[in-house]
N, C-alpha and C positions, 0 to 999 in steps of 0.2 A: 548564234548573235551575240556581237557585243554587248555587254550592259551599259546606260551611258548616267554617270549617276556625281551631280554635283555637290559636293555637302558646305556649306557653311555657319557658323555659330549662328545660333539667333542671337533676338535682341537680348531677350531675359538670359542667357548663356554667358552673352557681352557684358552684360552689364556685372555678375558677381563676376567677370574676371577681370572688373579694371577697378575691382576694391582695392582701394589704400594706393594706387596707385600713382595717379598723378599728385595727391597730398601729400604723400612722403618725403622727406625732406634727402638733398640729397647731402648724405658725410662726405663723398670724398670724388674727384673725376671719374668716372666713367661708369657709377652705378648705378645712377635714371636709365644706363643701356642697360646695365643688367636685370633691372626690372622690367624692361622692355621687350628687352630677348623672354623674359621667362614668361611674361604675359603672349607670347605672340608664344608660344609653344607648348600653351594650354591650348590654344588656338587651332594647334595642328594635330595633337594631341586625339582629340574628338573625330576628327574624320578622320585618323588613322585605326584610332580603335575601332569602325565602323566599318572601316576595311577588311579587318580582320577576316568578316564575313561573308568576304563577294568570293564569287571563284575569281581564278586567276583569270588578267586578260582585260577586267572589268576596270575602266578612264573611272579616276577620281583628282581630283584636283586636291596634293595637300603641300598646305603652303599657307601666304597669305595673297588676298590679292592686292597688285602694285600699282597699278592698270584700270581705267573707265572700259574700255575696249583696247584688242589684239590689235596691234598694227605689224601690216605689212609692209617691208621695206624688198625691191629688187634690182639687183645690177644683173648685167649679162654685160662681155667684154670677149675680146679677144686681141690680140696685139695690135690689130689698127682700124676698133670700135669698142665702143663702151658707150651704155644707156643705165639709166636708173631713173627708177619709177617707187613714189609714195604711194602709204597709205593704198596701195595694193587689194583686191577683195580674193576670194577663195576661190570665184570662179578666173582669175586669172593667172593662178597658181598651176606650175604642168613643166612640163618636159614638152621642145620643140625638137621634130625628128632635121627639121631644115639648118639648125643654129649650133655651128663645131663650136663656137668657142665656152666660155666656162657660167656660169651661170651661180648666180648667192641668194636664197631668198633669207633673210633677215627678218624670225618673228617677236613680237616683243609683246609679252604678255601672254598668259600658258595656262591662265584660268577660264579660259575659254574649250572645255571638254571637249564640245561640241565639232569648235572649229578645229579644234587639234585630231579629231578624229578624223576632218574629212582630210584634213592635210595627208593624213597617213595612210587614207585610205587612194590618194592620189598618185602618190608617194611610193603607193604599199611599202609600206609600212607595218612592222608586227606591232599585236595588239602590245606583247609585251612593255614592246621596245617603249611605244604611247607613254607604258605605264611608267617605266621611269624617266621621260616626260617631266612629266605630272606633279613627279615624285620629287619638290622639293630640299626635301631630306637627304636623297639618294646620296651615297659615297661616291667620290670622281672611278670611274671603269670605262672601258674601254672594250670593243665588242665586236669583232668579228661575222658578218654577218652572210659573207659571199655577195650578196647585192653591192651592196652598203657598208660602213663601217658608221660605229655612232660610240661617240667620245661624251664622258659625262664627267662637267670637272666645274669648279668656283670662282666669281667673276668678286678680285676682293676689290673694297676700296677703301680709305683711312679719316673716320670725323676726324680732324685736328681740334676743333672744339667739344668735344665730348672725350677725344682720344680713347675710339672705339676704331676697332673693324669691325666694316660691315660686309655679309654677304650674299653675294647672289646666286641662283642654279642657271648654271648653261648648258645646255646639250649642245649637238654635232654631228651629223649625218651626211655621210661623207661618200654620196652616191660615180656614176659615172664621169661625169662633169660636169657638175651640180653638188653643190654645200647647203647643208638647210640649217641656221642655228633659230634656236629654240628660248628667249631670255625672260628673264622675268615681271623686265620694266625697261626702259628706253635712257632712265634721265644718269645711270651708272654704266656706262657702253666705256670699254675704252678700245672701241673698235673702231674710231676717226681715223689713224694712222692709216690701216690698212683703209679704207674710205678715199683717201686722198691719193693712196698711191694708185687706187683706179681710177680715178680720175684725172690724175697727170699723166700715167702711165710710168709712172717713176720706179726706177726698180726692173726687177723680172720676174712683177706679179701678173700683168697679163705677158709676158710670152712662158708662161710657165699652166702647166694644168689646176686643177681643183684643189688636189692635193696637195698643192705649192699654197694655194689659198687656206687650207684649214690650218699649215705649219702656221702660216704668219697670223692668223685669229690663234692659234696659241699662243704662240709669238709674244704676243702683248697680252692675255692676257699675265702668263708669265713671269714678263718681264715686270710690270707692276706690285709680282711680289719685289719685288726687288725694291719698289719706294715702299710697299707696306717694312718690311724689313730693317729700309735708313728711321723712320715714324719709330719703330719698335725702339730702334738704337738709340738715338733721343733720348726717346720716357728712360728708358734701363740707367741712363749714362747718371740725367737729376734725379733718378731715383738713389742711385749711389753715391752724388755729391748728397742728395741728404739723409742719407743714410748715418752717412761717415761725420756730417757738423752738424744734423740736429734734428735727431731719428725722436718723432713722435706716435701719439700714435697711431695719426692720420698715415705715416710713410708705411706700415704693415699692411693699410688699405690697398695703395698704390703696389707694393710690392705682388699683389694675390693679386690685383687686375692686369697688370703684364703677365702674370706667370699662364694666368686661363688664357690671354692674347694668343701666348705663343706658345703654351700646348693647342691650342686652337687653328693654328696657325701649320705648327708640325705635324695633324691628324690632316690634314689638307693634300698638303704639301707630297707625302709620304706616297701614296700610292700614285702619283705620277710617273717616278722613276717606274714600278712596273709598266705603268700606260705606253711611255716613251719607247718600254724595251721591248713590248708587242709588236706596238710599228715600226721598230727598228727589224725586226725577226720575222715581220707579219710576208707571208709571199702573196700574200690578196694584189689582182689586175689592177685596181684602185690605185696604192701606188706605186708609185714610177723612181727605176735608180737615181734619176740627177734629183731626189731631194731627200736621201740616203743622207748623206752631208750632211742639213739641215733638220733631222732629225736625232743626228748626232747632235749637233749642237745644242738645240734643245735640248735633250738628258742631260749635258754638260751643268749647264745653264742649272735646273732642280737639284741636284748633288748637290751643285754649290750654296745654290738655299737650305736645302735641308741642312747642310753642313753648319750654317750659320744660323739655325735654327736648333740646332742644339747645342750652338758657344753661347747664344743668349738665353739657353736653358739651365746652361751650365753656369752665366754668369746671375740671372734671376734668383740661383738655389746659393750661389755665393753671399747675395746681396742680402737674400732673408739670413742667412745667420750671422752676417755680419751686422747685418740690426739686432738680431739675438743676443750678443756678443756686446755690441756697444751699451745693449738698458741694462745688460745684467751688469756690466762696467757703469755704468752710471748708479744701479741697486750700489754697490759691492764702496763707491765712493762716498755715498752717503749713508752706509750702515758705518764704512770707519768712521768721518768724524763721529757719527751718533754714538760711537764705542769708545772713543777716544774723548769726548766730553765726559758720557757717563762713568769712568773712570778716570778721569780726573778730581769729580763731586763721592768720589766714593767715600776715600779719606775724610774728605772737608764735612762730609755730609757726618762723620764719625766722630770727627769734634763737637760738629755741633748738638750733634745727639746727645758723648755723653754729659757738655754741660748743660747741657736744657733737663739733669735732672730733677734739681735742685734740691738737691739733698742736706739736711744742717751741714755733716759730718765732711761736707766738702771745704777743704781748706783755700781753694780757690777764689769761691763765691764771694765772700770777704774782702778778697785782696781788691785794692786798689786801681794796678794795674790789669787785673787779670782781664778786662773785654776787650783791651789794646794788645794784651800779649796773646791770644787766641786771634785776632785776626793777623795778627803774625805772622806766626805759625802757620794759618793755615795759607798766605798770598805764599809764604814760603814754599811748602807742598806744592802747593799748586803748579809755580813758576817755575820750581825742580825737576815735573811730571813734564811740563810742557819743556822743558829743553829736553831733557832726556827723552822723548820721542821725536824728533825732530835730528838729535843724534843720531840715533835709530835711524831716521827715515824712512819715517809712517806717518808724516804730512810732509 
């Protein structure tokens, strides 16, 4: 029997987590998001540590609850038919033997462990698969389970105000004539173009099967990665310009933030290449030959994203080296000016020190023009040294 358990931090644990987060000062754009992500990770680590004591297949939601209640949306369509139902109950979920089209159940909110377990029973989903659906920290992967194909992806969005990449865990289950999608929340959904094509019968989506629907959903997620890369590219250009013209202590914070985001995106995108390679090579009856060309196209998009990510990583590393070189050159310029000033004053200080000893046997002490003569000597020496330095192009 499956053990169902939903673990959420208590009020006392949340109060210790929230210490020094809201009252901290934002030193640079995106630092507040780092604190929020750190806060989120602390909330996640607690149930993850308790999960170690559970047997395999125990259903525990690992992540943050982002919706008050789970929302189920149902699409069923064929070339000449389309129906859409919002806020479906769990009793409405299931397959109908008399329908020959494609069904799509979109589940928004995965914190309700009991409901996810009921969906798993209705569609005959293995408990280990349900466990991966509930684990929002799971890396992207693909599994061919004969009855259905299971995929895990990360849906990304970009907050331009905070300059931060927001991540959402998305799971897909492809069946014979149906697709299940599990999302953490609804507001960052990028599937609206797919819904629009289903409603308007635009393109091939209503003419092909469930595997093409899966491709369309994955395609919208991967296309959104290009928007993320575009925003990151703009940030990198701004940082590069700032590192060249006016490097400050805040510039290195910007560089580290963008570098972290690029590495974060790289970590998410790299497994997609293996996933799409497995989909192309899969001999599952759920994948038809008509969609092979689309999987290859999606694979090319992922390769392009990976190459762009690698370029961005090299660019950020170059900007970091440029910043360090700029700061080093700036320090060298300051030290050079100070060294020249100190060098000029060394002989002047020597002259002043010699005639400041006030010995009675010094003949110049009682000379009428001795004071003016000392000034003339010091001015000549100083001007001569400045002219010499300029001739050498030392400043």
